[in-house]
C-alpha positions in Angstrom: -62.2 -78.4 -157.8 -61.3 -75.0 -157.2 -57.8 -75.9 -156.2 -57.1 -77.8 -159.4 -58.9 -74.3 -161.3 -57.0 -72.1 -160.1 -53.6 -73.9 -160.5 -54.3 -74.9 -164.2 -54.8 -70.9 -164.3 -52.1 -70.1 -162.7 -49.6 -71.7 -164.9 -51.7 -71.0 -168.9 -49.2 -68.1 -169.4 -45.5 -69.0 -171.1 -43.6 -66.4 -168.6 -45.3 -68.5 -165.1 -44.8 -72.1 -167.3 -40.8 -71.1 -167.3 -41.1 -70.0 -163.6 -42.4 -73.1 -162.4 -39.9 -75.5 -164.5 -37.3 -73.1 -163.4 -38.1 -73.5 -159.8 -38.3 -77.4 -160.6 -34.7 -77.7 -161.9 -33.0 -74.3 -159.9 -34.1 -75.6 -155.9 -34.6 -72.3 -153.9 -34.7 -68.6 -156.4 -34.2 -65.8 -156.1 -36.3 -63.4 -157.9 -32.9 -61.6 -159.2 -32.1 -65.0 -160.3 -35.1 -65.4 -162.0 -35.3 -61.7 -164.0 -31.3 -62.6 -165.1 -32.5 -66.0 -167.1 -35.7 -65.2 -168.4 -34.3 -61.1 -169.6 -37.2 -59.8 -168.4 -37.5 -56.6 -165.6 -38.1 -57.7 -161.6 -41.5 -55.8 -161.8 -42.6 -58.1 -164.8 -41.9 -61.4 -162.8 -42.5 -60.6 -160.0 -46.6 -60.0 -160.5 -45.7 -63.6 -162.4 -44.3 -65.5 -159.0 -47.2 -63.4 -156.8 -50.0 -65.4 -158.6 -48.6 -69.2 -158.9 -47.4 -68.8 -155.2 -51.5 -67.5 -154.7 -52.9 -70.7 -156.7 -49.9 -73.0 -154.4 -47.9 -73.8 -157.2 -44.8 -72.0 -155.8 -43.8 -71.8 -152.0 -42.4 -68.7 -150.7 -40.6 -67.9 -148.4 -38.8 -64.0 -146.7 -35.2 -64.3 -144.9 -33.7 -60.9 -144.1 -33.8 -58.9 -147.3 -34.1 -61.8 -149.7 -36.6 -63.2 -150.5 -36.5 -67.1 -152.0 -38.8 -69.0 -154.4 -38.8 -72.8 -154.9 -41.7 -75.1 -156.3 -44.5 -76.5 -153.7 -43.4 -78.9 -150.8 -47.1 -79.4 -149.5 -50.8 -78.6 -150.3 -53.4 -79.8 -152.7 -51.0 -78.5 -155.8 -48.3 -80.1 -155.1 -49.2 -83.5 -156.6 -50.1 -81.7 -159.8 -47.1 -79.9 -160.1 -44.5 -81.9 -159.8 -46.6 -84.3 -163.0 -47.1 -80.4 -164.5 -42.8 -80.1 -164.9 -42.1 -83.3 -165.6 -44.2 -83.2 -169.3 -41.8 -80.2 -169.8 -40.2 -80.8 -172.9 -36.0 -79.8 -171.9 -35.9 -79.8 -175.4 -38.1 -76.8 -176.2 -35.6 -73.5 -177.8 -37.1 -71.4 -174.9 -37.3 -73.3 -171.8 -33.3 -74.8 -173.1 -31.9 -71.6 -172.7 -33.2 -70.9 -169.4 -31.7 -74.4 -168.7 -28.7 -72.7 -169.7 -28.6 -69.4 -167.9 -29.6 -71.4 -164.7 -26.2 -73.5 -165.0 -24.3 -70.3 -165.4 -25.7 -69.2 -162.3 -25.3 -72.6 -160.4 -21.9 -72.6 -161.8 -21.3 -68.7 -160.1 -22.5 -69.7 -157.4 -20.4 -72.5 -156.7 -17.2 -69.9 -158.4 -18.2 -67.6 -155.1 -18.2 -70.2 -152.4 -14.8 -71.5 -153.9 -12.6 -68.7 -153.2 -14.0 -68.0 -150.1 -13.7 -70.8 -149.3 -10.2 -70.9 -150.7 -9.0 -67.8 -149.6 -10.2 -68.3 -146.2 -9.2 -72.1 -145.6 -5.7 -71.7 -143.4 -8.5 -69.6 -140.9 -11.3 -70.8 -141.2 -11.4 -72.3 -137.6 -10.7 -69.1 -136.6 -14.1 -67.1 -138.7 -15.9 -70.4 -137.7 -15.0 -69.1 -133.5 -16.2 -65.5 -133.9 -19.9 -66.9 -133.8 -19.9 -69.2 -131.1 -18.6 -71.2 -128.9 -16.8 -74.6 -130.8 -15.8 -76.2 -128.0 -19.6 -76.2 -126.0 -20.9 -77.7 -130.0 -17.9 -79.8 -130.6 -19.0 -80.8 -126.6 -22.2 -81.7 -127.0 -21.8 -83.8 -131.1 -19.5 -86.5 -128.7 -22.2 -87.3 -126.7 -25.2 -87.6 -129.4 -22.5 -89.7 -131.4 -21.2 -91.6 -128.3 -24.8 -92.3 -127.2 -25.5 -93.1 -130.8 -22.4 -95.8 -131.6 -22.1 -95.9 -135.0 -19.0 -98.1 -136.5 -19.6 -96.0 -140.0 -19.6 -92.2 -140.0 -19.9 -89.4 -142.8 -18.7 -86.1 -142.8 -20.5 -83.7 -145.1 -18.4 -80.6 -146.2 -15.4 -81.8 -143.2 -13.5 -78.3 -144.4 -10.4 -78.9 -142.4 -12.0 -82.5 -140.6 -12.1 -81.0 -137.6 -15.6 -83.2 -137.1 -13.4 -86.1 -137.7 -10.7 -85.0 -135.5 -12.9 -85.1 -132.0 -15.3 -87.9 -134.0 -12.8 -90.4 -135.2 -11.5 -92.2 -132.5 -15.6 -93.0 -131.1 -16.4 -94.6 -134.3 -14.9 -97.7 -136.0 -14.2 -95.9 -139.6 -14.7 -92.1 -140.3 -15.2 -90.3 -143.8 -15.0 -86.3 -144.9 -16.0 -85.0 -148.1 -15.9 -81.8 -149.1 -16.0 -79.6 -152.8 -12.6 -77.4 -152.1 -9.1 -79.1 -152.4 -7.2 -76.4 -150.4 -9.8 -77.8 -147.7 -9.1 -81.2 -148.2 -5.5 -80.6 -148.1 -5.2 -78.8 -144.2 -8.0 -82.0 -143.2 -5.4 -84.4 -144.6 -2.5 -82.6 -142.5 -4.7 -82.6 -139.4 -5.9 -85.9 -139.6 -2.3 -87.4 -139.6 -0.9 -84.7 -136.6 -3.3 -86.5 -134.8 -3.3 -89.4 -135.2 -5.8 -91.1 -136.7 -5.8 -93.8 -139.1 -8.9 -94.9 -139.4 -10.4 -91.3 -140.7 -10.3 -90.2 -144.1 -11.6 -87.8 -147.2 -12.2 -87.1 -150.4 -13.4 -84.3 -153.0 -17.1 -85.3 -153.4 -20.3 -83.4 -154.1 -22.4 -82.9 -151.5 -25.9 -82.7 -153.6 -24.5 -86.4 -155.0 -22.1 -88.6 -152.9 -20.7 -91.4 -154.8 -21.3 -93.6 -152.4 -23.8 -96.9 -151.7 -26.7 -96.2 -150.4 -27.4 -97.3 -146.4 -23.2 -97.2 -145.7 -23.3 -95.4 -143.0 -24.5 -95.2 -139.3 -24.2 -91.9 -138.7 -24.1 -88.9 -140.9 -22.6 -85.3 -139.1 -23.8 -81.8 -141.3 -21.4 -79.3 -139.5 -22.3 -75.8 -140.0 -22.4 -76.7 -144.2 -26.2 -75.8 -144.9 -26.2 -72.4 -144.8 -24.2 -72.6 -147.9 -26.3 -74.4 -149.7 -28.5 -73.6 -152.7 -30.6 -76.8 -152.1 -30.5 -77.2 -148.6 -33.3 -80.1 -148.9 -30.7 -81.9 -150.7 -27.9 -82.4 -149.1 -30.3 -84.0 -146.5 -32.2 -86.3 -148.7 -27.9 -87.6 -149.2 -27.1 -88.3 -146.0 -31.1 -90.3 -145.7 -29.9 -92.5 -148.5 -26.8 -93.2 -147.0 -28.5 -94.0 -143.5 -28.9 -98.0 -143.2 -31.2 -98.7 -140.2 -31.2 -97.4 -137.2 -28.5 -94.3 -138.0 -28.8 -90.9 -137.3 -28.5 -87.2 -138.9 -26.6 -85.0 -137.0 -26.9 -80.7 -138.4 -25.2 -78.1 -137.1 -26.2 -75.0 -137.9 -27.4 -71.6 -137.1 -31.5 -70.2 -136.3 -33.0 -68.1 -137.7 -31.0 -64.7 -137.7 -30.7 -60.8 -139.6 -26.8 -61.0 -139.8 -27.2 -59.6 -143.4 -23.2 -58.9 -143.8 -22.3 -62.6 -143.4 -24.0 -63.3 -147.2 -21.5 -60.3 -148.7 -18.6 -61.0 -146.9 -19.0 -64.9 -146.2 -20.5 -66.4 -148.7 -24.0 -67.6 -146.4 -27.2 -68.2 -148.8 -29.2 -68.9 -146.0 -29.2 -67.0 -142.4 -30.0 -69.5 -140.1 -33.0 -72.2 -140.4 -36.3 -73.0 -138.3 -36.3 -75.9 -136.3 -40.3 -76.2 -138.3 -38.6 -76.7 -141.5 -35.6 -79.2 -140.5 -37.9 -81.0 -139.1 -40.2 -81.1 -142.5 -37.2 -82.1 -145.5 -36.2 -84.4 -142.4 -39.7 -86.7 -142.6 -39.7 -85.6 -146.0 -36.7 -88.8 -146.4 -38.3 -90.6 -144.4 -35.8 -89.7 -140.7 -37.7 -88.6 -137.6 -36.4 -85.5 -136.2 -35.9 -85.4 -132.6 -36.0 -82.1 -130.3 -33.4 -79.7 -131.1 -30.7 -78.8 -128.8 -30.2 -75.2 -128.7 -26.4 -74.1 -127.5 -26.9 -69.6 -127.3 -24.1 -67.5 -128.6 -23.2 -63.7 -129.5 -23.9 -62.7 -131.8 -25.7 -65.9 -133.6 -28.4 -69.1 -131.8 -26.3 -72.2 -132.7 -28.7 -75.3 -132.8 -28.7 -78.9 -133.3 -31.1 -81.0 -135.3 -30.6 -84.8 -135.0 -33.0 -87.7 -137.2 -33.2 -90.7 -136.4 -33.7 -93.7 -139.5 -34.8 -96.6 -137.0 -34.7 -97.0 -133.1 -31.7 -95.3 -130.6 -30.7 -95.0 -127.3 -32.3 -91.5 -125.7 -29.6 -89.4 -125.9 -29.3 -86.9 -122.1 -29.4 -83.8 -122.0 -26.6 -81.9 -122.0 -26.3 -80.9 -118.4 -26.2 -84.1 -117.4 -22.3 -84.8 -118.9 -19.3 -84.2 -117.3 -17.2 -82.2 -119.1 -13.9 -83.2 -117.8 -14.9 -86.7 -119.2 -13.9 -85.1 -122.9 -12.0 -82.8 -122.3 -8.6 -83.9 -123.1 -10.3 -84.5 -127.6 -11.1 -81.3 -126.6 -8.1 -79.3 -125.5 -5.9 -77.6 -127.3 -6.5 -74.6 -129.6 -8.6 -75.4 -132.7 -6.6 -75.7 -136.0 
């Protein structure tokens, strides 16, 4: 009862109830974004957020100089808060205006990301290579996908189609999804040049894939999550389209503090912790496996896998013979 009473006291105030409703619909929001939506001072909004976090209604996590807030994912109040949000009437004038402003912020985020991708489409692989040895990552991915032996593979956030280039020859059919037409134009050129007739790309939204449930044996999300404002939602969509037994392969950075990646390269998240990824996977019915860590300079790349159903055990990377995959990896990365 004490937990419930604390939560009830925390939400029993108009601004705090609005914050809860926004957190439910906005994914992960910063203080500055919430301040912009509510039209109130940052100290005032911060005080309300602290009360909600102390009551277990919201979760807060810090990442570099930014703090993100989201609806409680676990704990005794998580279920109660979701029911409370479901009962909030979106036709209420104050909430309706908040949601309009939230939609504007989401559009602004999307435009910033699209502008970045548009400006850097032709040199995307060069930018990625500044942070990690892509050859080593690709070798690990070839091993993982080869052992899973999928027929249908989906690459979410395919960009210039590099994952399709290295993996399509090991599957029956491969599909790449991306929201950038400029990226997809380059991907089509790359796939045609590689002669991969079983690989195709399509314009799409990683939060709402226009694909049937349980339609792929493997899903790859390579260096995409750090751009997402709702990374858990991306993982949930990937899980939805996986058929058992199926494998999800996530490639991204371990937590770091390179703030310039936000300002100069549109990164929203500065890496992810193993526990965070594992919790998101388990929440949508996937069982995470031990991650592979590939240290780079200055960033460390992590490959997380999660399975729906049983799959053969994956060999350690050290057991691979690199020359077996050299034909796939040789030449300059396009």
